[in-house]
Each structure stands twice: as structure tokens, then as C-alpha cells.
PDB file of the backbone (N, CA, C, O) and the ligand in Angstrom, with CONECT records:
HET     ZN  A 101       1
ATOM      1  N   MET A   1      26.949 -49.711   2.547  1.00  0.00           N
ATOM      2  CA  MET A   1      26.763 -48.336   2.160  1.00  0.00           C
ATOM      3  C   MET A   1      28.209 -47.583   2.187  1.00  0.00           C
ATOM      4  O   MET A   1      29.061 -47.738   3.061  1.00  0.00           O
ATOM      5  N   GLY A   2      28.301 -46.777   1.106  1.00  0.00           N
ATOM      6  CA  GLY A   2      29.376 -45.943   0.929  1.00  0.00           C
ATOM      7  C   GLY A   2      30.705 -46.519   0.175  1.00  0.00           C
ATOM      8  O   GLY A   2      31.800 -45.971   0.048  1.00  0.00           O
ATOM      9  N   GLN A   3      30.280 -47.749  -0.268  1.00  0.00           N
ATOM     10  CA  GLN A   3      31.171 -48.485  -1.131  1.00  0.00           C
ATOM     11  C   GLN A   3      31.080 -48.174  -2.508  1.00  0.00           C
ATOM     12  O   GLN A   3      30.007 -48.229  -3.109  1.00  0.00           O
ATOM     13  N   VAL A   4      32.230 -47.825  -3.079  1.00  0.00           N
ATOM     14  CA  VAL A   4      32.208 -47.434  -4.564  1.00  0.00           C
ATOM     15  C   VAL A   4      33.203 -48.199  -5.492  1.00  0.00           C
ATOM     16  O   VAL A   4      34.422 -48.077  -5.376  1.00  0.00           O
ATOM     17  N   SER A   5      32.674 -48.897  -6.304  1.00  0.00           N
ATOM     18  CA  SER A   5      33.474 -49.812  -7.164  1.00  0.00           C
ATOM     19  C   SER A   5      34.078 -48.948  -8.140  1.00  0.00           C
ATOM     20  O   SER A   5      33.491 -47.953  -8.566  1.00  0.00           O
ATOM     21  N   LYS A   6      35.353 -49.326  -8.551  1.00  0.00           N
ATOM     22  CA  LYS A   6      36.194 -48.678  -9.617  1.00  0.00           C
ATOM     23  C   LYS A   6      35.660 -49.119 -11.056  1.00  0.00           C
ATOM     24  O   LYS A   6      36.031 -48.600 -12.108  1.00  0.00           O
ATOM     25  N   ASN A   7      34.849 -50.025 -10.956  1.00  0.00           N
ATOM     26  CA  ASN A   7      34.432 -50.612 -12.227  1.00  0.00           C
ATOM     27  C   ASN A   7      32.893 -50.366 -12.311  1.00  0.00           C
ATOM     28  O   ASN A   7      32.126 -51.166 -12.849  1.00  0.00           O
ATOM     29  N   ALA A   8      32.548 -49.321 -11.797  1.00  0.00           N
ATOM     30  CA  ALA A   8      30.948 -49.039 -11.577  1.00  0.00           C
ATOM     31  C   ALA A   8      30.624 -48.269 -13.028  1.00  0.00           C
ATOM     32  O   ALA A   8      29.424 -48.065 -13.217  1.00  0.00           O
ATOM     33  N   ARG A   9      31.363 -47.902 -13.877  1.00  0.00           N
ATOM     34  CA  ARG A   9      31.016 -47.343 -15.057  1.00  0.00           C
ATOM     35  C   ARG A   9      30.132 -48.114 -15.991  1.00  0.00           C
ATOM     36  O   ARG A   9      30.380 -49.274 -16.322  1.00  0.00           O
ATOM     37  N   THR A  10      29.111 -47.446 -16.396  1.00  0.00           N
ATOM     38  CA  THR A  10      28.248 -48.223 -17.267  1.00  0.00           C
ATOM     39  C   THR A  10      28.542 -47.847 -18.861  1.00  0.00           C
ATOM     40  O   THR A  10      29.010 -46.764 -19.210  1.00  0.00           O
ATOM     41  N   SER A  11      28.247 -48.745 -19.614  1.00  0.00           N
ATOM     42  CA  SER A  11      28.622 -48.644 -20.933  1.00  0.00           C
ATOM     43  C   SER A  11      27.939 -47.510 -21.647  1.00  0.00           C
ATOM     44  O   SER A  11      28.467 -47.002 -22.636  1.00  0.00           O
ATOM     45  N   SER A  12      26.652 -47.050 -21.127  1.00  0.00           N
ATOM     46  CA  SER A  12      25.607 -46.276 -21.736  1.00  0.00           C
ATOM     47  C   SER A  12      26.451 -44.817 -21.348  1.00  0.00           C
ATOM     48  O   SER A  12      26.163 -43.950 -22.173  1.00  0.00           O
ATOM     49  N   SER A  13      27.141 -44.473 -20.602  1.00  0.00           N
ATOM     50  CA  SER A  13      27.714 -43.243 -20.301  1.00  0.00           C
ATOM     51  C   SER A  13      28.596 -42.914 -21.267  1.00  0.00           C
ATOM     52  O   SER A  13      28.810 -41.717 -21.463  1.00  0.00           O
ATOM     53  N   THR A  14      29.186 -43.781 -21.953  1.00  0.00           N
ATOM     54  CA  THR A  14      30.238 -43.459 -23.075  1.00  0.00           C
ATOM     55  C   THR A  14      29.564 -43.206 -24.358  1.00  0.00           C
ATOM     56  O   THR A  14      30.142 -42.571 -25.240  1.00  0.00           O
ATOM     57  N   GLN A  15      28.392 -43.661 -24.508  1.00  0.00           N
ATOM     58  CA  GLN A  15      27.658 -43.710 -25.814  1.00  0.00           C
ATOM     59  C   GLN A  15      27.066 -42.286 -25.975  1.00  0.00           C
ATOM     60  O   GLN A  15      26.683 -41.589 -25.036  1.00  0.00           O
ATOM     61  N   LYS A  16      27.039 -41.935 -27.327  1.00  0.00           N
ATOM     62  CA  LYS A  16      26.393 -40.628 -27.605  1.00  0.00           C
ATOM     63  C   LYS A  16      25.161 -40.837 -28.470  1.00  0.00           C
ATOM     64  O   LYS A  16      25.099 -41.707 -29.338  1.00  0.00           O
ATOM     65  N   PHE A  17      24.173 -39.973 -28.176  1.00  0.00           N
ATOM     66  CA  PHE A  17      22.756 -40.007 -28.813  1.00  0.00           C
ATOM     67  C   PHE A  17      22.721 -38.744 -29.371  1.00  0.00           C
ATOM     68  O   PHE A  17      23.406 -37.786 -29.011  1.00  0.00           O
ATOM     69  N   PHE A  18      21.790 -38.770 -30.384  1.00  0.00           N
ATOM     70  CA  PHE A  18      21.452 -37.508 -31.156  1.00  0.00           C
ATOM     71  C   PHE A  18      19.895 -37.454 -31.301  1.00  0.00           C
ATOM     72  O   PHE A  18      19.199 -38.465 -31.386  1.00  0.00           O
ATOM     73  N   CYS A  19      19.415 -36.162 -31.320  1.00  0.00           N
ATOM     74  CA  CYS A  19      18.094 -36.034 -31.420  1.00  0.00           C
ATOM     75  C   CYS A  19      17.686 -35.965 -32.837  1.00  0.00           C
ATOM     76  O   CYS A  19      18.551 -35.895 -33.710  1.00  0.00           O
ATOM     77  N   GLY A  20      16.457 -35.979 -33.118  1.00  0.00           N
ATOM     78  CA  GLY A  20      15.821 -35.762 -34.535  1.00  0.00           C
ATOM     79  C   GLY A  20      16.280 -34.583 -35.208  1.00  0.00           C
ATOM     80  O   GLY A  20      16.545 -34.580 -36.410  1.00  0.00           O
ATOM     81  N   CYS A  21      16.392 -33.456 -34.370  1.00  0.00           N
ATOM     82  CA  CYS A  21      16.822 -32.183 -34.826  1.00  0.00           C
ATOM     83  C   CYS A  21      18.453 -32.151 -35.103  1.00  0.00           C
ATOM     84  O   CYS A  21      18.934 -31.190 -35.703  1.00  0.00           O
ATOM     85  N   GLY A  22      19.097 -32.998 -34.745  1.00  0.00           N
ATOM     86  CA  GLY A  22      20.472 -32.952 -34.995  1.00  0.00           C
ATOM     87  C   GLY A  22      21.277 -32.532 -33.949  1.00  0.00           C
ATOM     88  O   GLY A  22      22.504 -32.595 -34.029  1.00  0.00           O
ATOM     89  N   GLY A  23      20.660 -32.082 -32.910  1.00  0.00           N
ATOM     90  CA  GLY A  23      21.268 -31.737 -31.592  1.00  0.00           C
ATOM     91  C   GLY A  23      21.715 -32.929 -30.777  1.00  0.00           C
ATOM     92  O   GLY A  23      21.154 -34.023 -30.841  1.00  0.00           O
ATOM     93  N   GLU A  24      22.722 -32.669 -30.030  1.00  0.00           N
ATOM     94  CA  GLU A  24      23.353 -33.838 -29.072  1.00  0.00           C
ATOM     95  C   GLU A  24      22.508 -33.999 -27.802  1.00  0.00           C
ATOM     96  O   GLU A  24      22.131 -32.993 -27.202  1.00  0.00           O
ATOM     97  N   VAL A  25      22.205 -35.201 -27.382  1.00  0.00           N
ATOM     98  CA  VAL A  25      21.454 -35.598 -26.311  1.00  0.00           C
ATOM     99  C   VAL A  25      22.449 -35.786 -25.024  1.00  0.00           C
ATOM    100  O   VAL A  25      23.390 -36.579 -25.061  1.00  0.00           O
ATOM    101  N   LYS A  26      22.175 -35.052 -23.990  1.00  0.00           N
ATOM    102  CA  LYS A  26      22.971 -35.023 -22.918  1.00  0.00           C
ATOM    103  C   LYS A  26      22.176 -35.592 -21.649  1.00  0.00           C
ATOM    104  O   LYS A  26      21.069 -35.148 -21.347  1.00  0.00           O
ATOM    105  N   MET A  27      22.731 -36.470 -21.023  1.00  0.00           N
ATOM    106  CA  MET A  27      22.293 -36.832 -19.719  1.00  0.00           C
ATOM    107  C   MET A  27      22.317 -35.882 -18.512  1.00  0.00           C
ATOM    108  O   MET A  27      23.325 -35.219 -18.269  1.00  0.00           O
ATOM    109  N   LYS A  28      21.099 -35.806 -17.677  1.00  0.00           N
ATOM    110  CA  LYS A  28      21.143 -34.870 -16.708  1.00  0.00           C
ATOM    111  C   LYS A  28      20.534 -35.697 -15.654  1.00  0.00           C
ATOM    112  O   LYS A  28      19.706 -36.569 -15.915  1.00  0.00           O
ATOM    113  N   SER A  29      20.980 -35.402 -14.352  1.00  0.00           N
ATOM    114  CA  SER A  29      20.539 -35.856 -13.232  1.00  0.00           C
ATOM    115  C   SER A  29      19.621 -34.945 -12.359  1.00  0.00           C
ATOM    116  O   SER A  29      20.000 -33.861 -11.917  1.00  0.00           O
ATOM    117  N   ILE A  30      18.510 -35.420 -12.171  1.00  0.00           N
ATOM    118  CA  ILE A  30      17.589 -34.367 -11.384  1.00  0.00           C
ATOM    119  C   ILE A  30      16.945 -35.145 -10.231  1.00  0.00           C
ATOM    120  O   ILE A  30      16.811 -36.368 -10.273  1.00  0.00           O
ATOM    121  N   PHE A  31      16.509 -34.305  -9.090  1.00  0.00           N
ATOM    122  CA  PHE A  31      15.835 -34.793  -7.933  1.00  0.00           C
ATOM    123  C   PHE A  31      14.469 -34.676  -8.221  1.00  0.00           C
ATOM    124  O   PHE A  31      13.997 -33.608  -8.610  1.00  0.00           O
ATOM    125  N   SER A  32      13.810 -35.661  -8.067  1.00  0.00           N
ATOM    126  CA  SER A  32      12.320 -35.626  -8.191  1.00  0.00           C
ATOM    127  C   SER A  32      11.731 -36.663  -7.401  1.00  0.00           C
ATOM    128  O   SER A  32      11.959 -37.862  -7.565  1.00  0.00           O
ATOM    129  N   GLY A  33      10.844 -36.095  -6.401  1.00  0.00           N
ATOM    130  CA  GLY A  33      10.084 -36.921  -5.460  1.00  0.00           C
ATOM    131  C   GLY A  33      11.145 -37.401  -4.604  1.00  0.00           C
ATOM    132  O   GLY A  33      10.920 -38.561  -4.260  1.00  0.00           O
ATOM    133  N   GLY A  34      12.198 -36.940  -4.145  1.00  0.00           N
ATOM    134  CA  GLY A  34      13.210 -37.348  -3.364  1.00  0.00           C
ATOM    135  C   GLY A  34      14.129 -38.318  -3.921  1.00  0.00           C
ATOM    136  O   GLY A  34      15.040 -38.803  -3.251  1.00  0.00           O
ATOM    137  N   LYS A  35      13.890 -38.641  -5.250  1.00  0.00           N
ATOM    138  CA  LYS A  35      14.730 -39.713  -5.830  1.00  0.00           C
ATOM    139  C   LYS A  35      15.591 -39.141  -7.033  1.00  0.00           C
ATOM    140  O   LYS A  35      15.093 -38.319  -7.802  1.00  0.00           O
ATOM    141  N   LEU A  36      16.781 -39.553  -7.166  1.00  0.00           N
ATOM    142  CA  LEU A  36      17.567 -39.054  -8.382  1.00  0.00           C
ATOM    143  C   LEU A  36      17.219 -39.822  -9.578  1.00  0.00           C
ATOM    144  O   LEU A  36      17.168 -41.048  -9.666  1.00  0.00           O
ATOM    145  N   LYS A  37      16.963 -38.867 -10.579  1.00  0.00           N
ATOM    146  CA  LYS A  37      16.459 -39.527 -11.765  1.00  0.00           C
ATOM    147  C   LYS A  37      17.293 -38.975 -12.853  1.00  0.00           C
ATOM    148  O   LYS A  37      17.733 -37.828 -12.763  1.00  0.00           O
ATOM    149  N   ASN A  38      17.566 -39.822 -14.010  1.00  0.00           N
ATOM    150  CA  ASN A  38      18.278 -39.603 -15.155  1.00  0.00           C
ATOM    151  C   ASN A  38      17.337 -39.059 -16.258  1.00  0.00           C
ATOM    152  O   ASN A  38      16.395 -39.778 -16.592  1.00  0.00           O
ATOM    153  N   LEU A  39      17.495 -37.930 -16.816  1.00  0.00           N
ATOM    154  CA  LEU A  39      16.838 -37.422 -17.912  1.00  0.00           C
ATOM    155  C   LEU A  39      17.705 -37.115 -19.142  1.00  0.00           C
ATOM    156  O   LEU A  39      18.727 -36.437 -19.038  1.00  0.00           O
ATOM    157  N   ALA A  40      17.312 -37.589 -20.223  1.00  0.00           N
ATOM    158  CA  ALA A  40      18.037 -37.246 -21.554  1.00  0.00           C
ATOM    159  C   ALA A  40      17.386 -35.921 -22.099  1.00  0.00           C
ATOM    160  O   ALA A  40      16.165 -35.853 -22.237  1.00  0.00           O
ATOM    161  N   ILE A  41      18.194 -34.897 -22.399  1.00  0.00           N
ATOM    162  CA  ILE A  41      18.000 -33.646 -22.824  1.00  0.00           C
ATOM    163  C   ILE A  41      18.674 -33.254 -24.144  1.00  0.00           C
ATOM    164  O   ILE A  41      19.895 -33.302 -24.292  1.00  0.00           O
ATOM    165  N   CYS A  42      17.827 -32.870 -25.080  1.00  0.00           N
ATOM    166  CA  CYS A  42      18.544 -32.316 -26.356  1.00  0.00           C
ATOM    167  C   CYS A  42      19.049 -30.988 -26.140  1.00  0.00           C
ATOM    168  O   CYS A  42      18.234 -30.149 -25.757  1.00  0.00           O
ATOM    169  N   GLU A  43      20.268 -30.636 -26.319  1.00  0.00           N
ATOM    170  CA  GLU A  43      20.953 -29.468 -26.130  1.00  0.00           C
ATOM    171  C   GLU A  43      20.446 -28.342 -27.261  1.00  0.00           C
ATOM    172  O   GLU A  43      20.639 -27.146 -27.045  1.00  0.00           O
ATOM    173  N   LYS A  44      19.797 -28.795 -28.456  1.00  0.00           N
ATOM    174  CA  LYS A  44      19.361 -27.946 -29.327  1.00  0.00           C
ATOM    175  C   LYS A  44      18.078 -27.492 -29.359  1.00  0.00           C
ATOM    176  O   LYS A  44      17.800 -26.328 -29.644  1.00  0.00           O
ATOM    177  N   CYS A  45      17.212 -28.395 -29.064  1.00  0.00           N
ATOM    178  CA  CYS A  45      15.724 -28.165 -29.008  1.00  0.00           C
ATOM    179  C   CYS A  45      15.085 -28.265 -27.572  1.00  0.00           C
ATOM    180  O   CYS A  45      13.931 -27.863 -27.425  1.00  0.00           O
ATOM    181  N   LYS A  46      15.732 -28.744 -26.589  1.00  0.00           N
ATOM    182  CA  LYS A  46      15.532 -28.869 -25.214  1.00  0.00           C
ATOM    183  C   LYS A  46      14.492 -29.934 -25.174  1.00  0.00           C
ATOM    184  O   LYS A  46      13.806 -29.953 -24.152  1.00  0.00           O
ATOM    185  N   ARG A  47      14.250 -30.802 -26.067  1.00  0.00           N
ATOM    186  CA  ARG A  47      13.475 -31.874 -25.896  1.00  0.00           C
ATOM    187  C   ARG A  47      13.856 -32.819 -24.750  1.00  0.00           C
ATOM    188  O   ARG A  47      15.039 -33.136 -24.627  1.00  0.00           O
ATOM    189  N   GLN A  48      12.865 -33.321 -23.844  1.00  0.00           N
ATOM    190  CA  GLN A  48      13.437 -34.223 -22.825  1.00  0.00           C
ATOM    191  C   GLN A  48      12.586 -35.466 -22.907  1.00  0.00           C
ATOM    192  O   GLN A  48      11.382 -35.491 -23.159  1.00  0.00           O
ATOM    193  N   GLU A  49      13.442 -36.582 -22.638  1.00  0.00           N
ATOM    194  CA  GLU A  49      13.003 -37.938 -22.737  1.00  0.00           C
ATOM    195  C   GLU A  49      13.583 -38.654 -21.493  1.00  0.00           C
ATOM    196  O   GLU A  49      14.530 -38.233 -20.830  1.00  0.00           O
ATOM    197  N   ARG A  50      12.925 -39.733 -21.278  1.00  0.00           N
ATOM    198  CA  ARG A  50      13.337 -40.483 -19.981  1.00  0.00           C
ATOM    199  C   ARG A  50      14.565 -41.346 -20.375  1.00  0.00           C
ATOM    200  O   ARG A  50      15.457 -41.580 -19.560  1.00  0.00           O
ATOM    201  N   LYS A  51      14.584 -41.800 -21.620  1.00  0.00           N
ATOM    202  CA  LYS A  51      15.909 -42.321 -22.114  1.00  0.00           C
ATOM    203  C   LYS A  51      16.456 -41.709 -23.528  1.00  0.00           C
ATOM    204  O   LYS A  51      15.720 -41.224 -24.387  1.00  0.00           O
ATOM    205  N   PRO A  52      17.790 -41.810 -23.610  1.00  0.00           N
ATOM    206  CA  PRO A  52      18.503 -41.267 -24.806  1.00  0.00           C
ATOM    207  C   PRO A  52      17.823 -41.910 -25.994  1.00  0.00           C
ATOM    208  O   PRO A  52      17.484 -41.270 -26.989  1.00  0.00           O
ATOM    209  N   GLY A  53      17.640 -43.219 -25.835  1.00  0.00           N
ATOM    210  CA  GLY A  53      17.057 -44.104 -27.012  1.00  0.00           C
ATOM    211  C   GLY A  53      15.713 -43.599 -27.657  1.00  0.00           C
ATOM    212  O   GLY A  53      15.398 -43.771 -28.834  1.00  0.00           O
ATOM    213  N   ASP A  54      14.896 -42.879 -26.596  1.00  0.00           N
ATOM    214  CA  ASP A  54      13.564 -42.308 -27.077  1.00  0.00           C
ATOM    215  C   ASP A  54      13.744 -41.130 -28.058  1.00  0.00           C
ATOM    216  O   ASP A  54      12.709 -40.507 -28.296  1.00  0.00           O
ATOM    217  N   PHE A  55      14.870 -40.714 -28.671  1.00  0.00           N
ATOM    218  CA  PHE A  55      15.000 -39.609 -29.516  1.00  0.00           C
ATOM    219  C   PHE A  55      15.121 -40.149 -30.822  1.00  0.00           C
ATOM    220  O   PHE A  55      15.410 -39.380 -31.738  1.00  0.00           O
ATOM    221  N   LYS A  56      14.951 -41.302 -31.036  1.00  0.00           N
ATOM    222  CA  LYS A  56      15.124 -41.810 -32.527  1.00  0.00           C
ATOM    223  C   LYS A  56      13.892 -41.651 -33.156  1.00  0.00           C
ATOM    224  O   LYS A  56      13.754 -41.974 -34.336  1.00  0.00           O
TER     225      LYS A  56
HETATM  226 ZN    ZN A 101      16.459 -31.784 -30.541  1.00  0.00          ZN2+
END
């Protein structure tokens, strides 16, 4: 516990996704049911999906 690797970066964090409306999709971390969840949200139309790939 408490160990953080310097190589923990995931390739998905550097990738950009775009919504069908043309807005950029940003990842957000929210707490839900005591667990940290990642949500993909379009900045333009505020559409929310579980994964950035779902915006296609
Ligand atoms: Zn959108």
C-alpha cells in the first residue's frame, strides 16, 4: 500500500477523444458508492459516457 510507480501512466490518458457534437471529451473522476469512477464528459454538450470511446 502506498507505493506509486513512476511508470504508472496509462496510454489512454494521453489520447484525445471528441464527441459527435465536435466538443472535446474530458475524463473526470467521481466518487460513486464509495468507489472512484472515471467518467468521460463532453465539454460542449455535457454528454456523459462511461468510456471516451462511447462517444463515437
Ligand atoms: Zn458533445
